[in-house]
C-alpha positions as CSV (number, residue, x, y, z in Angstrom):
1,M,-27.9,-35.4,-36.8
2,S,-24.9,-37.5,-37.8
3,K,-22.3,-38.7,-35.4
4,R,-19.5,-36.8,-37.3
5,T,-21.6,-33.7,-37.0
6,L,-22.2,-34.2,-33.3
7,L,-18.4,-35.1,-32.6
8,S,-17.6,-31.8,-34.4
9,S,-19.8,-29.9,-32.4
10,L,-18.8,-31.4,-29.1
11,I,-15.1,-30.8,-29.8
12,G,-15.8,-27.1,-31.0
13,A,-17.9,-26.7,-27.6
14,V,-14.9,-28.0,-25.5
15,A,-12.4,-25.8,-27.3
16,L,-14.5,-22.7,-26.8
17,A,-14.8,-23.5,-23.0
18,G,-11.2,-24.0,-22.8
19,V,-10.5,-20.4,-24.5
20,A,-13.3,-18.9,-22.2
21,A,-11.8,-20.4,-19.0
22,G,-8.3,-19.3,-20.0
23,G,-9.5,-15.7,-20.9
24,L,-11.1,-15.8,-17.3
25,A,-8.0,-16.9,-15.8
26,L,-6.0,-14.1,-17.4
27,A,-8.5,-11.6,-16.3
28,S,-8.3,-12.6,-12.7
29,T,-4.4,-12.5,-12.4
30,S,-4.5,-8.7,-11.3
31,T,-2.9,-8.4,-7.8
32,E,-3.1,-5.8,-5.2
33,P,0.0,-3.8,-4.2
34,T,2.3,-5.2,-1.6
35,L,4.4,-3.4,1.0
36,K,7.9,-4.7,1.8
37,K,10.9,-3.6,3.5
38,D,9.4,-1.0,5.6
39,S,11.1,1.2,8.2
40,A,9.8,3.9,10.6
41,R,12.1,6.0,12.5
42,Y,11.2,9.0,14.7
43,A,14.0,11.5,15.7
44,A,13.2,13.9,18.4
45,P,14.3,17.5,17.8
46,S,17.2,18.6,19.8
47,E,19.2,21.8,20.5
48,G,17.2,24.1,18.1
49,S,17.2,21.6,15.2
50,A,14.1,19.9,14.1
51,G,13.2,16.4,14.6
52,S,11.5,14.2,12.0
53,L,9.5,11.1,11.4
54,T,10.5,9.1,8.2
55,Y,8.6,6.0,7.0
56,T,10.1,4.3,3.9
57,V,8.6,1.2,2.1
58,D,8.9,-0.6,-1.3
59,V,5.5,-0.8,-2.7
60,S,5.0,-3.4,-5.7
61,D,2.2,-4.1,-8.1
62,D,2.2,-5.7,-11.6
63,S,0.9,-2.5,-13.1
64,G,3.0,-0.1,-11.2
65,I,2.5,2.2,-8.3
66,R,0.3,5.4,-8.2
67,G,0.8,6.6,-4.8
68,L,1.0,5.9,-1.0
69,K,-1.0,7.7,1.6
70,V,0.2,7.7,5.2
71,L,-1.3,8.5,8.6
72,A,0.6,8.4,11.9
73,W,-1.3,8.0,15.1
74,P,-0.6,7.2,18.9
75,A,-1.6,3.9,20.3
76,S,-3.0,5.5,23.4
77,S,-5.4,7.4,21.4
78,K,-7.4,4.1,20.6
79,L,-7.8,5.3,17.0
80,D,-8.6,2.8,14.3
81,P,-8.3,4.4,10.9
82,T,-10.2,3.2,8.0
83,E,-9.2,2.8,4.3
84,A,-11.7,5.6,3.6
85,E,-10.1,7.9,6.1
86,L,-6.8,7.4,4.6
87,G,-8.0,8.7,1.2
88,S,-7.6,12.2,2.4
89,A,-4.2,11.5,4.5
90,E,-0.9,12.9,3.2
91,G,1.0,11.2,0.4
92,A,4.5,9.9,0.5
93,K,6.9,10.8,-2.3
94,C,7.4,7.6,-4.4
95,R,10.2,6.9,-6.8
96,R,10.1,4.2,-9.2
97,I,12.8,1.6,-9.0
98,S,11.5,-0.9,-11.5
99,D,8.5,-1.5,-13.7
100,E,6.5,-2.9,-10.8
101,T,8.0,-1.3,-7.6
102,S,8.4,2.2,-6.3
103,R,10.4,3.2,-3.0
104,C,8.0,5.6,-1.1
105,T,9.3,7.9,1.6
106,Y,7.1,10.0,3.9
107,T,8.9,12.6,5.9
108,L,7.4,14.9,8.6
109,K,9.5,17.6,10.2
110,V,8.7,18.1,13.9
111,T,9.6,21.1,15.7
112,E,10.5,21.4,19.5
113,R,7.2,22.9,20.2
114,E,5.3,20.2,18.3
115,A,7.2,17.4,19.9
116,A,6.2,18.7,23.3
117,Q,2.6,18.3,22.5
118,L,3.0,14.7,21.0
119,A,1.8,11.7,23.2
120,K,4.9,9.9,24.5
121,G,5.2,6.1,23.7
122,T,4.2,3.8,20.9
123,W,2.7,5.1,17.7
124,Y,1.4,3.4,14.7
125,L,1.5,4.4,10.9
126,S,-1.4,3.4,8.7
127,A,-0.8,3.1,4.9
128,L,-3.0,3.0,1.9
129,A,-1.2,1.9,-1.4
130,T,-2.8,2.5,-4.8
131,A,-1.7,0.7,-8.1
132,T,-1.8,2.3,-11.5
133,D,-4.7,-0.1,-12.3
134,G,-6.6,1.2,-9.3
135,D,-6.2,-1.5,-7.1
136,T,-5.5,-0.6,-3.2
137,T,-4.3,-2.3,-0.3
138,F,-4.9,-0.9,3.2
139,V,-2.6,-1.8,6.2
140,P,-4.1,-0.4,9.3
141,R,-0.7,-0.8,11.3
142,A,2.0,-0.9,8.6
143,A,4.7,0.2,11.1
144,T,5.4,0.9,14.7
145,F,7.7,3.6,16.2
146,T,8.4,5.3,19.6
147,V,8.1,8.9,20.6
148,T,10.3,10.1,23.3
149,H,10.9,13.5,24.5
């Protein structure tokens, strides 16, 4: 094999390796959803009007957001929800605020009767965000709030 043919083959191999590496880098740039600017608020019912639990969070992913599942649970219960368990949890309502970000709000009305049965003290919210491309992010303790009677 001549030196010229060998040199051309080596240059071609290096170029192909560079294209393949670049393709792999592009394929691995997919990100998982992120949750930011969250807030949880519990308002106890009073004088015949219902109380509520409201959780609001901005969820972002480069492919957009498909949805957010939320589960509230008392710290005293010693529960430790898993990502799989959140698959059947209630969904938040998400409103798109940009191509990549949605503002998701979970609201639960609480009657006086229901509030009387809730454990007082610290509660946690677990969250499972799902992106349009199928990527997920599970946050076991996304937010904390206090239940009072």
